[in-house]
C-alpha positions as CSV (number, residue, x, y, z in Angstrom):
1,M,-7.3,-55.9,34.5
2,S,-4.8,-53.1,35.3
3,I,-5.7,-49.5,35.1
4,K,-3.4,-49.0,32.1
5,R,-4.9,-52.0,30.2
6,R,-8.5,-50.8,31.0
7,A,-7.8,-47.3,29.6
8,L,-6.3,-48.9,26.6
9,A,-9.4,-51.2,25.9
10,A,-11.6,-48.1,26.5
11,A,-9.8,-46.2,23.9
12,V,-9.9,-49.0,21.3
13,S,-13.7,-49.1,22.0
14,L,-14.2,-45.6,21.4
15,V,-12.3,-45.7,18.2
16,M,-14.6,-48.6,17.0
17,V,-17.7,-46.7,17.9
18,L,-16.7,-43.7,16.2
19,T,-15.8,-45.9,13.0
20,V,-19.1,-47.5,13.0
21,F,-21.5,-44.6,13.9
22,V,-19.8,-41.4,12.6
23,P,-21.2,-41.0,9.0
24,K,-19.1,-40.2,6.0
25,L,-20.3,-36.8,5.0
26,A,-19.3,-36.7,1.3
27,D,-17.3,-38.8,-1.1
28,N,-14.9,-36.1,-2.7
29,S,-12.0,-38.4,-3.2
30,Y,-11.9,-37.5,-7.0
31,G,-11.2,-33.7,-6.0
32,A,-14.6,-32.1,-6.3
33,T,-15.6,-29.8,-3.3
34,I,-18.7,-27.8,-3.7
35,T,-21.2,-25.9,-1.7
36,V,-24.5,-27.8,-1.7
37,R,-27.4,-25.9,-3.3
38,T,-30.7,-26.5,-1.5
39,S,-32.6,-23.6,-3.1
40,L,-32.8,-21.7,-6.3
41,P,-30.8,-18.5,-6.7
42,S,-32.9,-15.4,-7.0
43,F,-33.5,-13.4,-10.1
44,T,-31.4,-10.5,-8.8
45,S,-28.4,-12.5,-7.5
46,S,-25.2,-12.4,-9.3
47,I,-25.2,-16.2,-9.8
48,G,-28.8,-16.2,-11.0
49,K,-28.0,-13.5,-13.6
50,Q,-25.0,-15.3,-14.8
51,Y,-26.0,-18.8,-15.2
52,Y,-29.8,-19.2,-14.5
53,Y,-31.9,-16.1,-15.6
54,T,-29.9,-15.4,-18.7
55,N,-30.1,-15.9,-22.4
56,D,-26.6,-17.7,-22.2
57,N,-28.7,-20.5,-20.7
58,I,-30.3,-21.8,-23.9
59,F,-33.2,-23.3,-22.0
60,Y,-34.2,-20.1,-20.3
61,K,-33.9,-18.4,-23.7
62,C,-36.5,-20.9,-25.0
63,N,-38.9,-20.1,-22.0
64,Y,-38.2,-23.4,-20.2
65,G,-36.9,-21.4,-17.1
66,P,-38.5,-19.4,-14.6
67,N,-39.7,-16.0,-16.2
68,L,-42.1,-13.1,-15.9
69,K,-43.7,-13.6,-19.2
70,Y,-47.2,-15.3,-19.4
71,L,-47.4,-18.0,-22.1
72,S,-50.9,-19.1,-22.9
73,S,-49.5,-22.0,-24.9
74,R,-48.0,-23.5,-21.6
75,G,-51.1,-22.5,-19.4
76,G,-49.2,-19.9,-17.2
77,Y,-45.9,-18.7,-16.3
78,V,-43.1,-21.3,-16.9
79,R,-41.4,-22.2,-13.7
80,G,-38.3,-24.1,-14.8
81,N,-37.8,-27.7,-16.0
82,C,-35.1,-30.2,-15.4
83,T,-32.9,-29.2,-18.4
84,W,-33.0,-25.6,-17.6
85,Y,-31.8,-26.1,-14.0
86,A,-29.3,-28.8,-14.8
87,Y,-27.7,-26.7,-17.4
88,A,-27.4,-23.8,-15.1
89,R,-26.3,-25.5,-12.0
90,A,-23.5,-27.5,-14.0
91,S,-22.4,-24.1,-15.5
92,E,-22.3,-22.6,-12.1
93,L,-20.1,-25.4,-10.8
94,S,-18.0,-25.3,-14.0
95,G,-17.6,-21.5,-13.7
96,K,-18.5,-21.2,-17.4
97,I,-21.6,-22.0,-19.6
98,I,-21.4,-25.8,-20.4
99,D,-21.3,-27.2,-23.9
100,S,-24.3,-26.0,-26.0
101,R,-24.6,-29.4,-27.5
102,L,-26.4,-30.4,-24.4
103,C,-29.4,-28.5,-25.7
104,R,-31.9,-31.2,-26.5
105,S,-34.3,-33.5,-24.5
106,A,-33.0,-34.7,-21.3
107,S,-33.3,-38.1,-22.5
108,M,-30.5,-37.6,-25.0
109,W,-27.9,-35.7,-22.8
110,Y,-26.0,-38.8,-21.9
111,S,-25.7,-40.1,-25.5
112,I,-25.1,-36.8,-27.0
113,N,-22.2,-36.3,-24.6
114,K,-20.8,-39.9,-25.1
115,N,-21.0,-39.8,-28.9
116,N,-19.5,-36.2,-29.2
117,K,-16.9,-36.9,-26.4
118,I,-17.7,-33.6,-24.8
119,Y,-17.1,-34.5,-21.0
120,P,-15.8,-37.8,-19.3
121,Y,-18.9,-40.0,-18.3
122,G,-19.5,-43.2,-16.4
123,S,-21.7,-45.2,-14.2
124,T,-20.2,-44.0,-10.7
125,P,-21.9,-41.0,-9.1
126,K,-19.7,-38.0,-8.2
127,V,-20.3,-34.9,-6.6
128,G,-20.8,-32.1,-9.3
129,A,-21.8,-34.7,-12.0
130,I,-25.0,-34.5,-14.1
131,A,-27.1,-37.5,-13.3
132,C,-29.0,-38.6,-16.6
133,Y,-32.2,-40.7,-16.3
134,S,-34.5,-42.0,-19.0
135,N,-36.1,-38.5,-19.4
136,H,-34.7,-36.3,-16.6
137,V,-31.5,-34.8,-15.6
138,A,-30.3,-33.6,-12.0
139,V,-27.1,-32.5,-10.5
140,V,-25.3,-34.6,-7.7
141,E,-24.8,-32.3,-4.6
142,K,-23.3,-34.7,-2.1
143,I,-22.9,-38.4,-1.4
144,V,-23.2,-39.8,2.2
145,N,-22.3,-43.4,2.9
146,G,-22.8,-44.1,-0.9
147,K,-26.3,-42.4,-0.8
148,V,-26.8,-39.9,-3.6
149,Y,-28.3,-36.4,-3.0
150,V,-29.2,-34.3,-6.0
151,S,-30.7,-30.8,-6.8
152,E,-33.3,-30.9,-9.5
153,S,-36.3,-29.1,-11.1
154,G,-39.2,-30.2,-13.1
155,W,-43.0,-30.7,-13.5
156,R,-45.2,-32.6,-10.8
157,I,-46.3,-36.1,-11.7
158,G,-48.0,-37.5,-8.5
159,S,-45.1,-36.7,-6.2
160,K,-43.1,-35.4,-9.0
161,P,-43.6,-32.3,-11.1
162,S,-46.8,-32.2,-13.4
163,S,-47.7,-29.2,-15.0
164,A,-46.3,-25.7,-16.3
165,S,-48.2,-24.0,-13.5
166,D,-46.7,-26.2,-10.7
167,I,-43.0,-26.6,-11.5
168,Y,-40.7,-26.7,-8.5
169,F,-37.3,-27.0,-7.2
170,H,-36.2,-30.2,-5.2
171,Y,-33.0,-31.1,-3.0
172,G,-32.6,-34.6,-1.6
173,T,-33.0,-38.1,-2.8
174,P,-33.4,-38.3,-6.5
175,W,-37.0,-38.5,-7.8
176,Y,-35.9,-41.4,-10.2
177,S,-34.1,-44.4,-9.0
178,K,-32.7,-45.9,-12.2
179,V,-29.9,-43.6,-13.7
180,S,-28.5,-44.0,-17.2
181,G,-25.2,-42.7,-16.3
182,Y,-23.3,-39.5,-15.2
183,I,-21.7,-36.8,-17.0
184,Y,-18.7,-35.5,-15.1
185,V,-18.5,-31.8,-16.1
186,L,-15.9,-31.1,-13.3
187,D,-13.3,-33.7,-14.3
188,G,-12.3,-31.6,-17.4
189,E,-13.4,-31.5,-21.0
190,Y,-12.1,-33.7,-23.8
191,E,-9.8,-31.8,-26.0
192,S,-11.9,-29.5,-28.2
193,T,-12.3,-30.4,-32.0
194,E,-12.4,-26.5,-32.6
195,P,-9.2,-24.4,-32.1
196,S,-9.2,-21.7,-29.2
197,Y,-9.6,-18.3,-30.5
198,E,-6.5,-16.4,-31.6
199,T,-5.3,-13.2,-30.0
200,K,-2.7,-10.6,-30.5
201,D,-0.8,-8.6,-27.8
202,V,-1.6,-4.8,-27.7
203,N,-1.2,-2.1,-25.3
204,Y,-3.3,0.9,-25.5
205,K,-6.0,2.7,-23.6
206,V,-9.9,3.0,-24.5
207,K,-12.6,5.3,-23.0
208,I,-15.9,3.7,-22.4
209,T,-19.0,6.0,-22.0
210,S,-21.8,3.5,-22.4
211,K,-23.6,2.2,-19.3
212,T,-24.8,-1.0,-20.9
213,L,-21.8,-2.5,-22.5
214,N,-21.4,-6.1,-21.4
215,M,-18.0,-7.5,-20.1
216,R,-17.7,-11.3,-21.1
217,T,-15.4,-14.2,-20.4
218,G,-14.3,-14.5,-24.0
219,P,-14.3,-12.5,-27.2
220,G,-17.8,-12.9,-28.4
221,T,-21.5,-12.7,-27.4
222,S,-21.6,-16.6,-26.8
223,Y,-19.4,-16.1,-23.7
224,S,-20.9,-15.6,-20.3
225,S,-21.6,-12.0,-19.3
226,K,-19.8,-10.6,-16.3
227,G,-22.1,-7.7,-16.0
228,Y,-22.0,-4.1,-17.3
229,I,-18.6,-2.3,-17.4
230,T,-18.4,0.9,-15.4
231,P,-17.8,4.0,-17.7
232,G,-14.2,5.1,-17.7
233,T,-10.7,4.6,-19.0
234,Y,-9.3,1.1,-19.3
235,T,-6.2,-0.7,-20.9
236,V,-6.6,-3.1,-23.7
237,T,-3.9,-5.7,-23.6
238,K,-5.1,-8.2,-26.0
239,E,-7.3,-8.3,-29.3
240,C,-9.4,-10.9,-31.2
241,G,-11.2,-9.5,-33.9
242,D,-13.4,-6.6,-32.7
243,W,-13.0,-7.6,-29.1
244,G,-10.6,-6.3,-26.5
245,Y,-9.2,-7.8,-23.4
246,L,-9.1,-5.2,-20.5
247,D,-6.8,-5.0,-17.5
248,N,-9.7,-6.0,-15.5
249,G,-9.7,-9.6,-16.8
250,C,-12.8,-9.3,-19.1
251,W,-13.4,-8.9,-22.8
252,I,-15.5,-6.1,-24.5
253,S,-16.7,-5.2,-27.9
254,L,-14.3,-2.6,-29.2
255,N,-17.2,-1.1,-31.4
256,Y,-18.3,0.8,-28.3
257,A,-14.9,2.0,-27.2
258,E,-12.9,5.2,-28.1
259,V,-9.2,4.7,-28.4
260,I,-7.3,7.5,-26.3
261,S,-3.9,5.8,-25.7
262,S,-1.4,8.3,-24.6
263,S,0.9,6.8,-26.9
264,S,-1.4,7.3,-29.8
265,S,0.5,10.5,-31.1
266,S,3.7,8.6,-31.4
267,S,1.8,5.6,-32.8
268,S,0.1,7.7,-35.1
269,S,3.4,9.3,-36.4
270,S,4.8,5.9,-36.6
271,S,2.0,4.7,-38.7
272,S,2.2,8.0,-40.7
273,S,5.9,7.3,-41.5
274,S,5.2,3.7,-42.2
275,S,2.4,4.7,-44.7
276,S,4.6,7.4,-46.2
277,S,7.6,5.0,-46.9
278,S,4.9,2.6,-48.2
279,T,3.3,5.2,-50.3
280,A,6.7,6.2,-51.9
281,G,6.9,2.6,-53.5
282,F,3.1,2.1,-53.6
283,T,0.8,2.4,-56.8
284,S,-2.4,3.7,-55.8
285,Y,-5.6,2.0,-57.2
286,K,-9.4,2.2,-57.1
287,V,-11.9,0.5,-55.1
288,K,-15.7,0.3,-55.2
289,I,-17.6,0.1,-51.9
290,T,-21.1,-1.0,-52.0
291,A,-21.6,-1.7,-48.2
292,K,-23.6,1.1,-46.3
293,D,-22.2,0.1,-42.9
294,L,-18.4,-0.1,-43.6
295,R,-16.5,1.9,-40.9
296,M,-13.7,4.3,-41.4
297,R,-11.0,4.3,-38.8
298,T,-8.0,6.6,-37.9
299,G,-5.6,3.8,-38.4
300,P,-5.3,0.3,-40.1
301,G,-7.2,-1.8,-37.4
302,T,-10.1,-2.0,-35.2
303,S,-8.2,-0.8,-32.2
304,Y,-8.3,2.7,-33.9
305,A,-11.2,5.2,-33.4
306,S,-14.1,4.9,-35.7
307,K,-14.9,7.9,-37.9
308,G,-18.3,6.9,-39.0
309,Y,-19.5,5.0,-42.1
310,V,-17.9,5.5,-45.6
311,K,-20.7,6.2,-48.2
312,P,-21.0,3.7,-51.0
313,G,-19.0,4.7,-54.1
314,T,-15.6,4.6,-55.7
315,Y,-12.5,5.7,-53.9
316,T,-8.8,5.7,-54.5
317,I,-6.5,3.8,-52.1
318,T,-3.0,5.5,-51.3
319,S,-1.6,2.9,-48.9
320,E,-2.1,-0.6,-47.6
321,K,-1.4,-2.1,-44.2
322,S,-2.5,-5.2,-42.5
323,G,-5.4,-5.8,-44.9
324,W,-6.6,-2.2,-44.5
325,G,-6.5,0.7,-47.2
326,K,-6.0,4.4,-46.7
327,L,-8.6,6.6,-48.4
328,S,-7.2,9.5,-50.5
329,T,-10.2,11.5,-49.9
330,N,-9.9,12.0,-46.1
331,G,-6.9,10.0,-44.8
332,Y,-9.2,7.4,-43.0
333,W,-8.8,3.6,-43.3
334,V,-11.1,0.9,-44.4
335,K,-11.1,-2.9,-44.3
336,L,-10.1,-4.0,-47.9
337,S,-12.1,-7.4,-47.8
338,Y,-15.3,-5.4,-48.1
339,T,-14.3,-3.4,-51.2
340,E,-13.9,-4.4,-54.7
341,K,-10.9,-3.6,-56.8
342,V,-11.6,-1.6,-59.9
343,K,-9.2,-2.3,-63.0
344,E,-8.8,0.7,-65.2
345,T,-7.9,0.4,-68.9
346,T,-6.4,3.8,-69.3
347,A,-4.8,6.3,-66.9
348,A,-7.6,8.6,-67.8
349,S,-10.2,6.4,-66.6
350,S,-13.0,7.8,-64.7
351,S,-14.2,6.6,-61.2
352,K,-16.6,4.3,-63.0
353,P,-15.5,0.8,-63.7
354,S,-14.5,0.0,-67.2
355,T,-16.5,-2.4,-69.4
356,T,-13.7,-5.0,-68.9
357,T,-14.2,-4.7,-65.2
358,T,-17.8,-5.2,-65.3
359,A,-17.5,-8.2,-67.5
360,S,-14.8,-9.7,-65.2
361,T,-16.9,-9.0,-62.2
362,S,-20.1,-10.6,-63.8
363,S,-17.9,-13.6,-64.6
364,S,-16.8,-13.8,-61.0
365,T,-20.2,-13.5,-59.8
366,S,-21.5,-16.1,-62.0
367,A,-18.7,-18.5,-61.1
368,S,-19.3,-18.1,-57.4
369,T,-23.1,-18.5,-57.9
370,S,-22.5,-21.9,-59.6
371,A,-20.4,-22.9,-56.5
372,S,-23.4,-22.2,-54.1
373,K,-25.7,-24.8,-53.1
374,M,-28.0,-22.6,-51.4
375,S,-28.7,-18.8,-51.1
376,V,-29.6,-16.9,-47.9
377,K,-30.5,-13.2,-47.1
378,I,-28.9,-11.9,-44.0
379,T,-31.5,-10.5,-41.5
380,A,-29.4,-8.8,-39.0
381,S,-26.8,-6.0,-38.5
382,D,-23.3,-6.8,-37.3
383,V,-23.1,-10.4,-38.2
384,N,-19.5,-11.8,-38.3
385,M,-17.8,-13.6,-40.9
386,R,-15.5,-16.2,-39.2
387,T,-12.6,-18.5,-40.2
388,G,-14.6,-21.5,-39.0
389,A,-18.1,-22.7,-37.9
390,G,-18.3,-21.2,-34.7
391,T,-17.8,-18.1,-32.5
392,K,-14.5,-19.3,-31.2
393,Y,-13.0,-18.9,-34.7
394,K,-11.4,-15.5,-35.7
395,S,-13.7,-12.8,-37.1
396,K,-13.0,-11.6,-40.6
397,G,-15.4,-8.7,-40.7
398,K,-19.2,-8.6,-41.2
399,V,-21.6,-9.4,-43.7
400,T,-24.2,-6.8,-44.9
401,K,-27.7,-6.8,-43.6
402,G,-30.4,-7.4,-46.4
403,K,-27.7,-8.8,-48.9
404,V,-28.1,-12.2,-50.5
405,Y,-25.1,-14.5,-50.2
406,G,-24.3,-18.0,-51.7
407,I,-23.7,-20.9,-49.4
408,K,-21.7,-23.9,-50.3
409,A,-21.6,-25.8,-47.1
410,I,-23.5,-26.1,-43.6
411,K,-21.7,-27.3,-40.5
412,N,-23.1,-27.0,-36.7
413,G,-25.8,-24.4,-37.9
414,W,-23.2,-22.3,-39.7
415,G,-23.0,-21.6,-43.5
416,Q,-19.8,-21.2,-45.5
417,L,-19.8,-18.3,-48.0
418,S,-19.1,-19.1,-51.6
419,T,-17.4,-15.9,-52.3
420,N,-14.6,-16.1,-49.6
421,G,-14.9,-19.3,-47.7
422,Y,-15.7,-17.5,-44.4
423,W,-18.7,-18.8,-42.2
424,V,-21.9,-16.9,-40.8
425,S,-24.2,-18.1,-38.2
426,L,-27.5,-19.1,-40.1
427,K,-29.5,-18.0,-37.1
428,Y,-29.3,-14.5,-38.8
429,A,-30.3,-15.5,-42.3
430,K,-33.4,-16.4,-44.3
431,L,-33.4,-18.8,-47.1
432,S,-33.9,-17.5,-50.7
433,G,-35.8,-20.1,-52.7
434,T,-35.4,-23.9,-51.6
435,T,-32.4,-26.2,-51.1
436,K,-31.4,-29.8,-50.8
437,V,-30.1,-31.3,-47.7
438,K,-29.0,-34.6,-46.4
439,I,-29.9,-36.0,-42.8
440,S,-27.8,-38.7,-41.4
441,A,-28.7,-38.6,-37.8
442,S,-31.2,-41.4,-36.6
443,D,-32.6,-39.4,-33.8
444,L,-33.2,-35.9,-35.1
445,N,-36.4,-34.4,-33.9
446,M,-38.9,-32.8,-36.1
447,R,-40.8,-30.0,-34.3
448,T,-43.9,-27.8,-35.0
449,G,-41.7,-24.6,-34.9
450,A,-38.2,-23.3,-35.2
451,G,-36.9,-24.1,-31.7
452,I,-36.6,-26.7,-29.0
453,A,-39.5,-25.1,-27.3
454,Y,-41.9,-26.4,-29.9
455,K,-43.6,-29.8,-29.7
456,T,-41.9,-32.8,-31.1
457,K,-43.5,-34.7,-34.0
458,G,-41.2,-37.7,-33.8
459,H,-37.8,-38.4,-35.5
460,V,-37.1,-37.5,-39.1
461,K,-35.8,-40.6,-41.3
462,K,-32.3,-40.4,-42.7
463,G,-32.2,-39.3,-46.3
464,S,-32.3,-36.3,-48.7
465,Y,-34.9,-33.5,-48.1
466,T,-35.9,-30.1,-49.4
467,L,-35.9,-27.2,-47.0
468,K,-38.3,-24.3,-48.0
469,A,-37.2,-22.1,-45.1
470,I,-34.7,-21.4,-42.3
471,K,-35.1,-19.4,-39.0
472,N,-33.2,-19.1,-35.8
473,G,-30.9,-21.8,-37.0
474,W,-33.6,-24.3,-38.0
475,G,-34.9,-25.5,-41.2
476,Q,-38.5,-26.2,-42.3
477,L,-39.0,-29.4,-44.3
478,S,-41.1,-29.1,-47.6
479,S,-42.5,-32.6,-47.2
480,N,-44.6,-31.9,-44.0
481,G,-43.8,-28.4,-42.9
482,Y,-42.0,-29.6,-39.7
483,W,-38.7,-28.0,-38.4
484,V,-35.3,-29.6,-37.9
485,S,-32.2,-28.2,-36.3
486,L,-29.6,-27.2,-38.9
487,N,-26.8,-28.4,-36.6
488,Y,-27.3,-31.9,-37.9
489,I,-27.8,-31.5,-41.6
490,K,-25.7,-31.0,-44.6
491,L,-26.0,-29.5,-48.0
492,V,-26.3,-32.0,-50.9
């Protein structure tokens, strides 16, 4: 054999050896490239604070994640089960908190995702996918020659997690061999059934003095925190309700910011001339204000500086703009949706509403009450009314703490107000009396308390039930005292 042919044969042999013996490190043909996680993030790390040890992680909030609180009911300090970790790791990989509908038992994640079409799913393992087992979830970190490696957490049972005092993290070959399927959180979500939040373009500066004001990825507390903003001056470029989008790429609540735009004087003058021209052809009228926490602002919108709360009473409106009214007493503006227009029978009427007005109001109240299917008392301050059943919908102001409201419908744990059709989260409401509901889900858990942290007492049968209390978005059944999530029931 010639030297040239020998060299060629040697090269071919070397290629064959490399082909046979060099392992394939990871199957990333579908586009996912991640840094493998072989240990838990610390409490103090930025990733830990953002996805793991935060109330944005619903399992951590319910004490299913590592914490420093001793829980006698669980026999010690909770160390973190599989759902807490998978929820956090999937969120970390996605770059945002994953869909909150994956908040129930690990055994239900795959069916919940499939039935609600939240994320793509299938039987083929992919890096970054959530692996779902009969009663466990893990996250696929890498695939070598078809062999799956996952990161997971849970209770020890033999060689696996077993008690609340001995929960641990594991990376490597999955504890469980038979998988029900995979949820592909990195392959993109199905198109949401809810509209994205609406914004309007603005351009003004605000001054922040608070050292504990959260920056968030979206306009609401349901969005992930990006840490506290440094006190200083910032430019607001978009608005969504009471939230502002800053030039640093984050959202903040405008209730804790002071408008100091350099163009405020010209803006103010423009607003003044607009009001003046509006006033020329505007007929003033009186309104009654009963809320104790209705803000006055220097202009017609939440972007204007707050001037404190207006006292309950009767006031004259001298101008209107964008749903706001200007008070004659001090020139400040209030949101008109929180006021009640007073009809006067004569020009000489006093500030008190006339008998006719009272009768009209009484009739209106009676009508709205009859349209209500349940009544709730608001238990928290700053509870938003929204145009739909979720925090992604536009805010339409706030309900009053301690006030009783009629509810005509329930959807995803939100109640629709009988008076104006807006929605409020029932996590911040207490049931007044009892109410009839219909349950159509066949796998809805009953629990000993109002939350997924409480022990399950089996599934409630489909049918009609009476609720005697609501708490934290859960309803208590009159028949047995157990609790069910309001996300899966409707009013009769």
